[in-house]
C-alpha angles and dihedrals in degrees: 000000000000105000095198090066091060107023117062143170118261117219137184120219120216132206091276092054091250118146121231120196110235107167146290132304138189131219110225139176125005100292085059110237126184117224125199140146115289092229088062093068105018097094099042115097098184134066128308125222139169138195138198115244093225091051111037092163094075120067121192124205115226125213125200112243106172137347137192108197090184091058092038090233132131131184120203135175132219109212111217093013114135110205115193097197129027126192118248119232118233115243100203125082097203119081126179124246108251090023108160114247142177131207130188120197148147104239092132094058112126135198117222111181107306092339129094121208110204112212111176119195138191125222121198120194146105141278101252097187148346109233141188105225097154088132089068108023102028114211090355090062092059100107093347113182117235112206136205096236131054126252111239122207108285093030091098110118095023118137127250107216133187108251093228109041095018089231118161111252102167151341121248115238111156150340133261119208126210129191113246102236142237112350096028096071111075125191124203116205130192126223091278090055092251122142116257103166138004122192115206121197114202130197113211119211126182124244124210130194110243113252092234089080090054093050088060092052093049092048088065090058100052 
């Protein structure tokens, strides 16, 4: 598998034809459709485009096909774009804790002046838990995947793939943070034993929308 043939950066183009890096997207199925997080595109009012890292001369326009704000998912298409390798979608809803996963994203991409320096990165880790976080994330929180690594800015929309079949298991949307207990919280008291300062150390872990929500969206397009 060559991830940069299926997983691409998502840009917005402003009125001056300047690209703005928004997040990461993944080509799936045979159409092909580009899947990303809805919040990656929701606030951009202009056009969307993408490129392949191995062929920066060709820029492909992206059109929004269907969105599900409650699941924080969006499906786009790239007319005229030939994708040599699409990511297959997992057909099961049950994933094992500590299942090995891999993610490919563009979180370290930087803008310098009018130039964008793409910097793809690979994350290896595990699904630590499947959670119900509908109280905070709504539909997206139903079966949300907690991961063993954090999501950096720009990783939103990146795919979570099984490390064996490279099937799509989920789409990164956010981080959850946990206090590192007990020794990593330090309190500083004054002479009257009153709290002056408390240092809290937080451990971020990425969260990914379960692929079951994407399957329902794609079923409407067939």
